[in-house]
C-alpha positions in Angstrom: 0.2 0.0 0.1 0.8 3.5 -0.4 1.9 6.5 2.2 -1.8 8.2 1.1 -3.6 5.1 1.5 -1.9 4.5 5.1 -3.0 8.3 6.1 -6.6 7.4 4.6 -6.9 4.2 7.0 -5.0 5.6 9.9 -7.3 8.5 10.1 -10.2 8.1 12.2 -13.9 9.1 10.7 -14.2 12.6 13.0 -11.8 13.8 11.1 -13.1 13.1 8.3 -15.7 15.8 6.5 -18.2 13.6 4.9 -20.0 12.6 7.8 -19.9 15.6 9.2 -21.6 17.1 6.3 -24.2 14.5 6.2 -25.3 14.9 9.6 -25.4 18.3 9.5 -28.9 18.2 7.8 -31.1 16.0 10.2 -29.4 18.1 13.3 -30.5 21.4 11.4 -34.1 19.8 11.7 -33.8 18.9 14.9 -33.1 22.4 15.9 -35.8 23.9 14.1 -37.9 21.6 15.3 -37.3 22.7 18.7 -37.6 26.0 18.0 -40.8 25.9 16.3 -42.3 23.7 19.1 -41.0 26.4 21.4 -42.5 29.9 19.1 -46.1 27.8 19.4 -46.1 26.9 22.9 -45.1 30.7 23.3 -47.5 32.6 21.6 -51.1 32.2 21.1 -52.5 31.9 17.3 -55.6 34.8 18.3 -57.2 34.0 15.2 -59.8 31.6 16.2 -62.9 32.7 17.9 -64.8 31.0 20.9 -68.5 32.8 19.7 -67.6 32.6 16.1 -71.8 31.5 15.5 -72.9 34.1 17.1 -70.7 36.3 14.9 -72.1 34.6 12.0 -75.9 35.8 12.8 -74.6 39.7 13.9 -72.9 39.8 10.2 -76.4 40.8 8.5 -76.9 43.5 12.1 -73.4 45.2 11.1 -74.5 45.5 7.5 -77.2 47.4 8.2 -75.2 49.5 10.1 -72.6 50.3 7.9 -75.7 50.9 5.5 -77.3 53.4 7.9 -73.8 55.4 8.6 -73.7 55.6 4.2 -77.3 56.8 4.7 -76.5 59.7 6.9 -73.7 60.3 4.4 -71.4 60.2 7.2 -67.4 60.4 6.6 -65.0 60.9 8.9 -60.4 61.5 8.8 -58.6 60.0 11.1 -55.5 61.2 12.1 -52.6 60.3 14.4 -50.9 63.2 15.4 -47.3 62.5 17.9 -48.3 63.6 21.6 -45.5 65.1 24.3 -45.0 61.5 25.6 -43.9 59.0 22.7 -46.0 56.7 24.5 -49.1 57.9 24.5 -49.9 59.5 20.6 -53.6 61.2 20.1 -56.1 60.8 17.8 -57.8 63.4 16.4 -61.3 62.0 13.9 -63.0 64.2 11.7 -66.8 63.7 11.1 -69.0 65.1 8.6 -72.9 63.9 7.3 -75.2 65.5 5.5 -76.9 68.6 6.8 -79.6 67.1 8.6 -77.2 64.4 10.9 -76.5 66.1 14.2 -72.8 64.9 15.3 -72.5 63.3 18.9 -70.7 63.8 21.7 -68.8 60.6 22.0 -67.8 58.1 19.4 -66.6 55.0 20.4 -63.0 53.5 18.4 -61.9 50.3 18.2 -58.4 49.4 17.0 -57.6 45.9 15.7 -55.1 44.4 14.9 -55.1 41.6 11.7 -53.5 38.6 13.6 -52.9 40.0 17.5 -55.4 40.2 19.4 -53.3 41.6 22.5 -52.8 44.6 20.8 -56.5 46.0 20.1 -57.5 48.9 22.0 -61.0 50.7 22.3 -60.7 54.4 22.7 -63.5 56.5 23.5 -63.5 59.9 21.6 -65.0 62.7 23.2 -66.2 66.2 21.3 -64.0 69.4 21.3 -65.2 71.3 18.3 -68.2 70.5 15.9 -67.4 67.5 14.6 -63.8 67.3 15.8 -63.1 64.1 18.4 -59.9 63.4 20.2 -58.6 61.0 22.7 -55.0 59.3 24.0 -54.1 55.5 22.6 -53.0 53.6 25.7 -50.0 52.3 23.3 -48.5 53.4 19.8 -49.2 51.7 16.6 -47.2 50.8 13.8 -48.1 49.1 11.0 -51.5 48.1 9.3 -54.8 48.1 11.8 -58.1 47.4 11.2 -59.9 50.4 12.5 -64.3 50.9 13.5 -65.8 53.9 14.5 -69.5 54.2 15.2 -71.4 56.1 17.9 -72.7 55.7 21.2 -76.0 54.3 20.6 -74.6 51.5 18.3 -76.8 52.9 15.0 -74.0 53.3 12.8 -70.5 52.1 12.1 -67.6 52.8 9.9 -64.8 50.9 9.0 -61.6 50.6 7.3 -57.7 49.1 7.1 -55.3 51.5 7.9 -50.8 51.2 7.7 -50.3 54.3 10.0 -46.6 53.4 9.3 -47.4 54.2 5.0 -50.5 56.2 5.4 -50.9 60.0 6.9 -54.3 59.4 7.6 -57.3 57.3 7.6 -60.7 57.7 5.4 -63.8 56.3 6.4 -65.8 54.7 4.2 -62.9 53.5 3.3 -63.3 53.3 -1.2 -65.0 50.9 -2.2 -62.4 48.0 -3.5 -64.5 46.2 -5.6 -67.9 47.1 -7.7 -69.8 43.4 -5.9 -71.4 43.7 -2.6 -70.2 41.9 0.0 -71.9 38.7 1.0 -73.7 39.0 3.9 -75.2 36.1 6.2 -79.1 36.6 7.1 -79.0 33.7 10.1 -82.6 31.9 10.0 
């Protein structure tokens, strides 16, 4: 035998690179599995609602409230203003409607995160002028959010989505995305 063959036979397996390369794949999969299990246990998905049937029945009521806001000609402009303290930004809402519409003294605003229900906020907006409302938020907003503005008697509602990081304000009702009407469930 030549010296190269003897040197190759004399080296232990762990000094070769191919066993390590072949073991790296399964090792990476095991580590990724532990990381995935840790993420699944640590965080809640927050996407499934326990009361989905009752919410499905309430869809027709929501559509009626949206239509009532349309009939009253209600429009709103929501602006996020930076406050003195960055932890509590202020929201301003400019509300207008048909001439016969009288704005209420208070509005309710639900700010809903698309995937994390723990970040949702409910804000009561108080009138500071004719059709002008203001309130402080409990936490700053970044990214995409769903907004639902309604009066205190739940007669009408305006909804829309706002990417706070990219857009300076939100106009409600949002312009329609398509000409097709929304699908509604009337229930029995």
